[in-house]
Backbone as a printed PyTorch tensor [residue, N CA C, xyz], in Angstrom:
tensor([[[ 97.6020,  86.7640,  92.9720],
         [ 96.7780,  86.9400,  94.1530],
         [ 95.5300,  87.7380,  93.7840]],

        [[ 94.6590,  87.8840,  94.7050],
         [ 93.4160,  88.6150,  94.4970],
         [ 93.4490,  89.9430,  95.2360]],

        [[ 92.4170,  90.7210,  95.0170],
         [ 92.2700,  91.9910,  95.7180],
         [ 90.8300,  92.1330,  96.1540]],

        [[ 90.6520,  92.4600,  97.4170],
         [ 89.3530,  92.8680,  97.9400],
         [ 89.4230,  94.3730,  98.1420]],

        [[ 88.4520,  95.0870,  97.6150],
         [ 88.3680,  96.5350,  97.7740],
         [ 86.9660,  96.8440,  98.2920]],

        [[ 86.9170,  97.4450,  99.4680],
         [ 85.6440,  97.7090, 100.1230],
         [ 85.4860,  99.2050, 100.3450]],

        [[ 84.3930,  99.7620,  99.8510],
         [ 84.1070, 101.1830, 100.0070],
         [ 83.1650, 101.4020, 101.1720]],

        [[ 83.5010, 102.3920, 101.9820],
         [ 82.5810, 102.8440, 103.0240],
         [ 82.6290, 104.3700, 103.0490]],

        [[ 81.5510, 104.9750, 103.5090],
         [ 81.4640, 106.4300, 103.5840],
         [ 81.3420, 106.8380, 105.0430]],

        [[ 82.0940, 107.8630, 105.4100],
         [ 82.0110, 108.4760, 106.7380],
         [ 81.8880, 109.9720, 106.5220]],

        [[ 80.6890, 110.4850, 106.6910],
         [ 80.3930, 111.8930, 106.4260],
         [ 80.8710, 112.2540, 105.0240]],

        [[ 81.8490, 113.1530, 104.8900],
         [ 82.3370, 113.5770, 103.5760],
         [ 83.6330, 112.8710, 103.1740]],

        [[ 83.8740, 111.7060, 103.7840],
         [ 85.0830, 110.9400, 103.5000],
         [ 84.7120, 109.5840, 102.9260]],

        [[ 85.3300, 109.2670, 101.7810],
         [ 85.1980, 107.9330, 101.1990],
         [ 86.4280, 107.1360, 101.6140]],

        [[ 86.2010, 105.9330, 102.1170],
         [ 87.3010, 105.0630, 102.5410],
         [ 87.2330, 103.7920, 101.7040]],

        [[ 88.3440, 103.4800, 101.0460],
         [ 88.4440, 102.2240, 100.3080],
         [ 89.5300, 101.3970, 100.9740]],

        [[ 89.1290, 100.2700, 101.5510],
         [ 90.0710,  99.3530, 102.1800],
         [ 90.5370,  98.3520, 101.1280]],

        [[ 91.8510,  98.2300, 100.9890],
         [ 92.4490,  97.3320, 100.0000],
         [ 93.1250,  96.1710, 100.7130]],

        [[ 92.8110,  94.9650, 100.2650],
         [ 93.3860,  93.7670, 100.8770],
         [ 93.8360,  92.8360,  99.7630]],

        [[ 95.1510,  92.6530,  99.6140],
         [ 95.6970,  91.7890,  98.5750],
         [ 96.7180,  92.5310,  97.7400]],

        [[ 96.7090,  92.2730,  96.4240],
         [ 97.6600,  92.8840,  95.5030],
         [ 96.9150,  93.7150,  94.4660]],

        [[ 97.4440,  94.9080,  94.1810],
         [ 96.8670,  95.7730,  93.1610],
         [ 97.7700,  95.7070,  91.9300]],

        [[ 97.3070,  94.9720,  90.9250],
         [ 98.0860,  94.7740,  89.6980],
         [ 97.1540,  94.8280,  88.4940]],

        [[ 97.6460,  94.4290,  87.3340],
         [ 96.8500,  94.5180,  86.1060],
         [ 95.5770,  93.6910,  86.1830]],

        [[ 95.6460,  92.5430,  86.8270],
         [ 94.4840,  91.6600,  86.9130],
         [ 93.4430,  92.2030,  87.8790]],

        [[ 93.8940,  92.7860,  88.9890],
         [ 92.9610,  93.2190,  90.0340],
         [ 92.5870,  94.6990,  89.9510]],

        [[ 93.2450,  95.4640,  89.0880],
         [ 92.9580,  96.9040,  88.9770],
         [ 91.4830,  97.2040,  88.7390]],

        [[ 90.7620,  96.4100,  87.9320],
         [ 89.3320,  96.7120,  87.7420],
         [ 88.5060,  96.6280,  89.0300]],

        [[ 88.9120,  95.7860,  89.9630],
         [ 88.2060,  95.6890,  91.2500],
         [ 88.3180,  97.0210,  91.9880]],

        [[ 89.5400,  97.5620,  92.0280],
         [ 89.7620,  98.8550,  92.6740],
         [ 89.0660,  99.9700,  91.9010]],

        [[ 89.1580,  99.9410,  90.5790],
         [ 88.5450, 100.9740,  89.7470],
         [ 87.0430, 101.0780,  90.0120]],

        [[ 86.3930,  99.9570,  90.1380],
         [ 84.9620,  99.9430,  90.4040],
         [ 84.6350, 100.6860,  91.7020]],

        [[ 85.3740, 100.4020,  92.7510],
         [ 85.1150, 101.0630,  94.0350],
         [ 85.4870, 102.5440,  93.9830]],

        [[ 86.5600, 102.8700,  93.2630],
         [ 86.9770, 104.2730,  93.1450],
         [ 85.9250, 105.0850,  92.3940]],

        [[ 85.3500, 104.5080,  91.3510],
         [ 84.2970, 105.2100,  90.6150],
         [ 83.0560, 105.3890,  91.4740]],

        [[ 82.7220, 104.3810,  92.2630],
         [ 81.5960, 104.5160,  93.1960],
         [ 81.8670, 105.6270,  94.2080]],

        [[ 83.0980, 105.6920,  94.6990],
         [ 83.4710, 106.7380,  95.6630],
         [ 83.3290, 108.1170,  95.0360]],

        [[ 83.7790, 108.2740,  93.7970],
         [ 83.7080, 109.5690,  93.1100],
         [ 82.2700, 110.0440,  92.9490]],

        [[ 81.3510, 109.1100,  92.7800],
         [ 79.9330, 109.4760,  92.6490],
         [ 79.4000, 110.1780,  93.8990]],

        [[ 80.0070, 109.9050,  95.0520],
         [ 79.5860, 110.5300,  96.3150],
         [ 80.1620, 111.9300,  96.4880]],

        [[ 81.0630, 112.3340,  95.5930],
         [ 81.7200, 113.6280,  95.6650],
         [ 82.2960, 113.9090,  97.0570]],

        [[ 83.2110, 113.0500,  97.5090],
         [ 83.7690, 113.2390,  98.8540],
         [ 84.7320, 114.4260,  98.9050]],

        [[ 84.9510, 114.9330, 100.1020],
         [ 85.9590, 115.9590, 100.3220],
         [ 87.3190, 115.3030, 100.5190]],

        [[ 87.2860, 114.0410, 100.9870],
         [ 88.5280, 113.3190, 101.2360],
         [ 88.3460, 111.8690, 100.8030]],

        [[ 89.3830, 111.3140, 100.1830],
         [ 89.4180, 109.9020,  99.8250],
         [ 90.5560, 109.2610, 100.6030]],

        [[ 90.2120, 108.2740, 101.4120],
         [ 91.2120, 107.5470, 102.1920],
         [ 91.3530, 106.1640, 101.5890]],

        [[ 92.5810, 105.8160, 101.2160],
         [ 92.8720, 104.4720, 100.7420],
         [ 93.5990, 103.7400, 101.8570]],

        [[ 92.9080, 102.7930, 102.4630],
         [ 93.4690, 102.0100, 103.5620],
         [ 94.3260, 100.9070, 102.9460]],

        [[ 95.6450, 101.0950, 102.9900],
         [ 96.5930, 100.1770, 102.3610],
         [ 97.2990,  99.2740, 103.3600]],

        [[ 96.7730,  99.2030, 104.5710],
         [ 97.4460,  98.3970, 105.5940],
         [ 97.5200,  96.9220, 105.2270]],

        [[ 96.5910,  96.4510, 104.3910],
         [ 96.5920,  95.0470, 103.9790],
         [ 96.9520,  94.8790, 102.5010]],

        [[ 97.4820,  95.9460, 101.8880],
         [ 97.9070,  95.8720, 100.4940],
         [ 99.3340,  95.3490, 100.4640]],

        [[ 99.5320,  94.2020,  99.8260],
         [100.8490,  93.5860,  99.8200],
         [101.7470,  94.0340,  98.6800]],

        [[101.1460,  94.3820,  97.5390],
         [101.9400,  94.6410,  96.3370],
         [101.2280,  95.6480,  95.4560]],

        [[102.0030,  96.5250,  94.8350],
         [101.4860,  97.5140,  93.8930],
         [102.3400,  97.4620,  92.6350]],

        [[101.7480,  97.0400,  91.5270],
         [102.4690,  96.9800,  90.2480],
         [102.3330,  98.3180,  89.5230]],

        [[102.9960,  98.4200,  88.3730],
         [102.8650,  99.6440,  87.5800],
         [101.4210,  99.8350,  87.1110]],

        [[100.7340,  98.7440,  86.8060],
         [ 99.3160,  98.8400,  86.4140],
         [ 98.4710,  99.3170,  87.5900]],

        [[ 98.7970,  98.8560,  88.7730],
         [ 98.1000,  99.3250,  89.9730],
         [ 98.3640, 100.7960,  90.2230]],

        [[ 99.5930, 101.2200,  89.9970],
         [ 99.9400, 102.6330,  90.1490],
         [ 99.1680, 103.4830,  89.1470]],

        [[ 99.0610, 103.0010,  87.9060],
         [ 98.2620, 103.7320,  86.9080],
         [ 96.8210, 103.8970,  87.3980]],

        [[ 96.3010, 102.8720,  88.0630],
         [ 94.9370, 102.9500,  88.5740],
         [ 94.8320, 103.9820,  89.6920]],

        [[ 95.8510, 104.0860,  90.5280],
         [ 95.8650, 105.1210,  91.5680],
         [ 95.8640, 106.5120,  90.9390]],

        [[ 96.6770, 106.6970,  89.9120],
         [ 96.7350, 107.9880,  89.2250],
         [ 95.3760, 108.2990,  88.5960]],

        [[ 94.7890, 107.3200,  87.9450],
         [ 93.4640, 107.4890,  87.3410],
         [ 92.4310, 107.8800,  88.4090]],

        [[ 92.5060, 107.2270,  89.5500],
         [ 91.5770, 107.5280,  90.6420],
         [ 91.7470, 108.9630,  91.1100]],

        [[ 92.9950, 109.4110,  91.2570],
         [ 93.2580, 110.7900,  91.6670],
         [ 92.6360, 111.7530,  90.6470]],

        [[ 92.7570, 111.4240,  89.3670],
         [ 92.2230, 112.2800,  88.3170],
         [ 90.6970, 112.2850,  88.2900]],

        [[ 90.0700, 111.1850,  88.6880],
         [ 88.6070, 111.0890,  88.6970],
         [ 87.9800, 111.9350,  89.7920]],

        [[ 88.7370, 112.1910,  90.8450],
         [ 88.2270, 112.9760,  91.9610],
         [ 88.3030, 114.4600,  91.6230]],

        [[ 87.4390, 115.2460,  92.2530],
         [ 87.5240, 116.6920,  92.1010],
         [ 88.9110, 117.1540,  92.5510]],

        [[ 89.3640, 118.2700,  91.9950],
         [ 90.7100, 118.7650,  92.2950],
         [ 90.9420, 119.0420,  93.7710]],

        [[ 89.8840, 119.4280,  94.4920],
         [ 90.0570, 119.7790,  95.9010],
         [ 89.9020, 118.5850,  96.8500]],

        [[ 89.7470, 117.3830,  96.3160],
         [ 89.6450, 116.1910,  97.1640],
         [ 91.0320, 115.8300,  97.6800]],

        [[ 91.1290, 115.6880,  98.9890],
         [ 92.3790, 115.3210,  99.6420],
         [ 92.4700, 113.7900,  99.6580]],

        [[ 93.5240, 113.2280,  99.0620],
         [ 93.7090, 111.7790,  99.0080],
         [ 94.7630, 111.3800, 100.0280]],

        [[ 94.3810, 110.4570, 100.9220],
         [ 95.2580, 109.9940, 101.9920],
         [ 95.4990, 108.4970, 101.8210]],

        [[ 96.7750, 108.1120, 101.8250],
         [ 97.1550, 106.6980, 101.7600],
         [ 97.5730, 106.2600, 103.1540]],

        [[ 96.8470, 105.3270, 103.7250],
         [ 97.0810, 104.9070, 105.1080],
         [ 97.8030, 103.5680, 105.1340]],

        [[ 98.9110, 103.5250, 105.8800],
         [ 99.5830, 102.2680, 106.1820],
         [100.2580, 101.5820, 105.0150]],

        [[100.6770, 102.3300, 103.9980],
         [101.3600, 101.7100, 102.8580],
         [102.6870, 101.1210, 103.3100]],

        [[102.9590,  99.8780, 102.8890],
         [104.2280,  99.2580, 103.2560],
         [105.3730,  99.9030, 102.4730]],

        [[106.6010,  99.5490, 102.8120],
         [107.7810, 100.1780, 102.2070],
         [107.8400,  99.9720, 100.6970]],

        [[107.5120,  98.7760, 100.2240],
         [107.5490,  98.4860,  98.7890],
         [106.5370,  99.3480,  98.0340]],

        [[105.3210,  99.4370,  98.5460],
         [104.2840, 100.2560,  97.9180],
         [104.6910, 101.7280,  97.9300]],

        [[105.2110, 102.1850,  99.0450],
         [105.6550, 103.5730,  99.1740],
         [106.7520, 103.8910,  98.1690]],

        [[107.6990, 102.9850,  98.0000],
         [108.7920, 103.1940,  97.0440],
         [108.2720, 103.3370,  95.6160]],

        [[107.3200, 102.4930,  95.2250],
         [106.7490, 102.5630,  93.8750],
         [106.0900, 103.9220,  93.6630]],

        [[105.3480, 104.3740,  94.6440],
         [104.6470, 105.6580,  94.5410],
         [105.6400, 106.8130,  94.4560]],

        [[106.6880, 106.7570,  95.2650],
         [107.6770, 107.8430,  95.2760],
         [108.5720, 107.8240,  94.0440]],

        [[108.7930, 106.6560,  93.4870],
         [109.6470, 106.5190,  92.3100],
         [109.1540, 107.3710,  91.1490]],

        [[107.8450, 107.4950,  91.0250],
         [107.2700, 108.2670,  89.9130],
         [106.8030, 109.6580,  90.3380]],

        [[107.0210, 110.0310,  91.5960],
         [106.6530, 111.3640,  92.0630],
         [105.1900, 111.5390,  92.4210]],

        [[104.4530, 110.4360,  92.5140],
         [103.0250, 110.5280,  92.8100],
         [102.7600, 110.9820,  94.2460]],

        [[103.7800, 110.9190,  95.1090],
         [103.5770, 111.3330,  96.4970],
         [103.2450, 112.8160,  96.6070]],

        [[103.4880, 113.5820,  95.5500],
         [103.1460, 114.9980,  95.5720],
         [101.6460, 115.2230,  95.4040]],

        [[100.9240, 114.1760,  94.9840],
         [ 99.4800, 114.2790,  94.7710],
         [ 98.6650, 113.6790,  95.9000]],

        [[ 99.3400, 113.0610,  96.8640],
         [ 98.6590, 112.3700,  97.9620],
         [ 99.3850, 112.6640,  99.2690]],

        [[ 98.7530, 112.2460, 100.3640],
         [ 99.3630, 112.3490, 101.6760],
         [ 99.5030, 110.9500, 102.2510]],

        [[100.6710, 110.6340, 102.7900],
         [100.8800, 109.3670, 103.4740],
         [100.5450, 109.5310, 104.9450]],

        [[ 99.9520, 108.4990, 105.5330],
         [ 99.6370, 108.5140, 106.9520],
         [ 99.7950, 107.1000, 107.5110]],

        [[100.2490, 107.0160, 108.7440],
         [100.3360, 105.7250, 109.4190],
         [ 99.0040, 105.3310, 110.0310]],

        [[ 98.1810, 106.3250, 110.3200],
         [ 96.9160, 106.0800, 111.0180],
         [ 95.7220, 106.5790, 110.1950]],

        [[ 94.5820, 105.9820, 110.4350],
         [ 93.3410, 106.4350, 109.7900],
         [ 93.0280, 107.8440, 110.2830]],

        [[ 92.7290, 108.7600, 109.3600],
         [ 92.3440, 110.1160, 109.7880],
         [ 91.0050, 110.0980, 110.5120]],

        [[ 90.8430, 111.0740, 111.3620],
         [ 89.5860, 111.2100, 112.1230],
         [ 88.4670, 111.6220, 111.2110]]])
């Protein structure tokens, strides 16, 4: 499958909407948007995962890389992750580096 990753900025928040599957083939699409987001030096990074169907280990590595690219004080919020995606993230303990949310933060 493919991945659409769209970056938008709201004040000091970078929002990346993900639609499709995040895997080895599509990770560069997400990486590009994450690097663009980091250039804005946001206070918060929101990953809108409501339309993300699948997260592979390569996709998870990209999430970890993205967390590392952001300043240490950037709050990363994962919105609407499905059960499968949530399980992958929790399996490796990455949930300690992010916040899960059902709704888009204000």
